[in-house]
N, C-alpha and C positions, 0 to 999 in steps of 0.2 A: 261838547256835551259834558255836563257836570257828573263827576264820579259819585256813585252811591255805594257806601260801605255798609255791610250787614255783619253784625257780630253774633256769633253763636257759641254756646258752650257745650262741648261733647262730654258726656258723663258715663260712658260705658265702652268696654273694649269692642263690643259689636259695632257701635257707631264709628269707632276709630277704624275698624276694618273696612267699613263701607266707604270711608274717605280715602282708603289706601291708594287707588289709582291716581287721584288728583294730587294727593300728598306726595307720591313718588315723583311725579312730574315737577312739583315745586321744589322738593328737597334735592333733586339732581343738580340744581343750581349751586348747591353748597359743596358738592364733590366729596362727601364723606358718608359711609354707610351708617354712621352713628346718629344721623339725623333722618334716616329713612323710616318709613312707617313700620317695617318689620321689626326694627330694633325696639321702637317704643311699644308696639303691640305686644311683643313677647315680654318686655319688662313690666308693662302694666298688668298683664295676666299673672306674672310670677310674683310680683312684689306688692301690688296695691289692690285695694278693693274698688269696685266700680263706684261705690258711693263717695269715694275720695277723689275721683278723677275730675279735673277742671281743665279740659283741653279747650283753650280759647282759640277760635278761628275768625278770620276776617275774609269776607267775600267782597270784591269790588266789581260792581256791575255783573254780579252773578258768578264770577270766577274766584276760585280759592287763591288768595294772595298772601296770607300770613297765618302761622300756627304757633301757639305757645303750648307745648305739651306738658302741662302742669298737673300736679296732684297735691293733695293735702298730706304733708309729711307726718311721720309718726313722732318726730321730736319737735316740740313746741307748736305743732300743727300749722307751721308756715306753709305757704305754697312753694313747692320745689319742683325741679324737673323730674319727670318720670324716670325711675331707675337710677338716677345719679347717686342717691344716698347709699345704695348697695354696690353699684358697679364702679363708681368713682371715675368714670370715663369722661372725656370731653363731650360737651353737649351744647344745647342752645335752642334758639327759636329759628323757625323757618320762614322766610319772607321773600317776596319778589322784588321789592324796591324799598327805598327809604320811606315813602309815603305810607305804604302798607305797614312797615315796622312801627312808625309813629302811631298809627291808628291802633295797632295791636298793644303797644305799651300802655296807652290810655285805657284800653279795654281791660287789660289784666289788672291795672291799678283799681279799676272800678269794681272789681270783685270784692275789694275791701279788706283783703288779708295782707299780712307781711309776705313779701316775695323774696326768696333767696335762690339765686342762680349761681351754681358752682361750675367751675371749669369752662367758662366761656372763652372762645377764641379772643385773645387780647387785640387782634387786628380787625375784628369785626366792629360794626357800628353799634352793637347792641348796648354796651355799657354807657357809651356817650349819649345814645338816643334816650335811654331811660332817664338820665340826669336832665337832659334838656326838655324832653317832652313832659316830664312830671314835676318840674321845678316848683310849680304852685300847688301841686297835689300831694307831694311826698318828698321825703328825704332819701336820696340814693347814696349808698356807701359802696365804693369799689376797692378791692384789694387784690394784690397778686396772689395767685394760688399755684399749686404744683404744675410744673411744666412737663412736657414730654419731648422725646427725641425722634428725629426722622433722618434716615440715611438716603441720600440721593443715589439712584441706580440708573440714571439716564445718561450714562457714559460708558465707554468700553471698560470691561471688567479689569483688564490689566492696568489701565490708567487709574482706576479707583484704587486697586491694590497698592499701587505705588504711593498713595497718600497715607497709608497706614504706617505706624512706626515699625522700625526694623525689629524691635522686641516683640511686638504683637505678631508679626508675620512668622518670626522664629518660633514663638510659643504655639501658634496654631499648627504649624508644620510638625513640631515636636510631639504634641499630644496625639495627632493623627497617626504619625509613624509608630509611636509606642503602642497605640491601640491595635494597629494593623499587625504588628509583630506578635501580639499576645492573643488576638481573637480572630484574625483573618481580615479580609477586605473591609475597609470603612466606606460605607455607602450612604449618600444622602438621596432620599427619594421624596419627590413631591407628587401628591395624588389629588385628583378631582373627584371626591366621593359622590356617590348617589345618596339620596335621602336615607335609604336603609344602611348604607355603609357609614353615613355620618353618625348614626347611633352607635355602631360598633366602635368607630374611631374615638368617640367621646368616652365610652366605657373603658377603652384601653388607657386613655390619658388619666381618667379618674383613678384607675387601679395603680398606675405608676405614682401619681401624686399622693395617694393615700398611704403608700409605703414609705414616703419620704418625710421631710421635716414638717410639711404642712399637716400630714396625718398625725404626727406626734403632737403638734400644737392644737389640733382640733379645728384647723382652718381650711382643710381640703374640701373639694366639692362634695365628696361623699358625706361630709358632716354638715353640709349646708344645702338642704333639699330645695329651698326656693331658688338659690343660685343655680343648682344643677338643673332644675326645671327650665330656667331661662335659657341656659346653653343648649339643652336638649331641643327645645322648640325652635330657637333661633337658628341653630345649625341645620336642622332639617329644612327650614325655609331657604337658607343660604345655599344648601346643596341643590335644592330643587331649581334654583335660579342659575346654577353653574358657578356660584361665587365661592363656595367653601373650598378650602385647601387644607390637606393634611400633609405635613412634612415629617418624615421619620429619619432618624439617624441609626444606622445598623452597624454594629460591631460584629463582623462575621454574620451569623444567623440569629443574633440576639438584638432586640430593640433596646437601644441605649437611651434614646430621648425622642419625644414627639411634640409637635407644635400644631395647634389648630388656629387657622386664620381665615381671612376673607380677602379675596381679590376683587376690588371694586374701584371704579373711577381711575383706572390705570395705576393703582397702588396695591401693595400687599399690606394688610393690617393684621398684626400678630395679636391674637386674642388670649390664648392660653399655652403655656409651655410647662412640660414636666420631664424629669429625667430620672433614670435609675441610679440611686445613690451608690450602688455597688461599684459604679464606674466613675466616681467623683474625681479621681486623680487624673482622668483622661479628659476632663472638662467637656463632658458631652453636651451640656446646654450651650456653651460657647461655640462648640463645633457646629451644633445644629443651627444656631442663629446665623453663623457665618455662611453656612450652606443655604439658608433661606434668603439671605441678602444676595448671594451669588445667583440663585435661581431667579430672583426677581430681576436682576440685571440681565441675565441671559434671555428672559422672557420679554424684554423690552419695556418693563414697567418703569414708571417715573421714580418711585421711591418705595422704601420699606418703612412702615410706621410702627414704632414701638408704642403700644398702648399702655395704659396705667400711668404711673408717675415716673419721671426720669430717675434713673439709678446710675451710680458711678460706674458700674461694670459695663454699661452700654457705651461709654465714651471711647472704648478701644476702636470703635468703627467710625470715628470722626463724624458724628452726626451733627446736624444743626438742631437748635432748640426751637420748640413751639411754646409760646407763652400763653398763659390763661389767667383769667381773673374771676374773682367772686364778686357778684353784685347783689346787694341787699336793698330792697325798696320798702320804706316804712311810710304808710299813709299818714297824713297829718291828723292824727287822732290820739287821744290820751292813751288808749290801749296799745296802739302801735308804738308810741314813744316809750312806753314802759317796756315793751318787748325789745326795743332797740337797746335800752340800758341793760337788760338781762343778757341779750346776745353779746354785747360788748365784753361781758365778763365770762361768758361760757361758750355758746355755740360758735360764734365767729372766731374766737380765739383758738378754739380747738381745731376748726377747719384750717385755719392759717398755719397751724403747726404741722399740717400735712406736707408743707412745702419741702422739697428736697434741694439742698444746696449742692450744685455740681462740684465735685472734687477735682483734683488733678487727674489727668488722663491715666486710666488704668491700662497697663500693657497686657 
């Protein structure tokens, strides 16, 4: 039987929500919550107008087989991935197989705008498929962009600990002992909040963050209402599905640091971390992350995922790197080629400057 592909463009959050059950079944193939419908629905509602949404879908013989969650960006009005300009997290398209992806690539190119896809999994077939499928319709440029780190936790904890440097183990034990002597028992607690508790947990983290360096720089969640709205709605959804995790480091009866994350697809994904700067000399953020990695191992999870861009301080846990790329697609038109020249001087060069070069291991 000949396959029949149908292309549709979703232009509202309400339409996206109606697709959610089918979308979730399709995105589960990719094993990351960052491609699930809840992530994009909350990002679309927080950061974009319905009139800018361009969610391109492919149905093959009636079944949903590919999705490009795109929107018209505020900078240069290119088509970009929903939420990525603000969240800067790994993202991409969702597809069942290579044939569906090829159909989707041609459909998105047919929208007629420049397409910029940031932080695509470098091991996925998306960048290569864009180049091959559109070679007579568009020019596709790909570049490496910022990577992230992941710590494997699918082995005995003591075996993993032995892989850390002696200096790291000594430093972790030292700051914990010092905090315990001065404040009382140092405890790491991981909780599974209800939706109501998710709101309280977020407000706690917001207050801690606002009192620190992000508050002084004006980059804390309390100073970014759209981003706060995203986390508030997304975490309620994650909590209602039993996915949200709140990890807290206590020095005696004082909260020294807190982390909000999501447990999904056998992994812990760290979303936000904040610590009380009064306790900086006891390295509360480092102690908390170490506790979170340990809790992931003890829970039998496959890995702990550092989200955001890779940073040198994360190297102390001997992570492996996950590489990403930026792909820009320029249709063969005078306007698009002019945009390519402009981007080469401004937009793409600035995005590529976000790369973080891994330094030597930090103990």
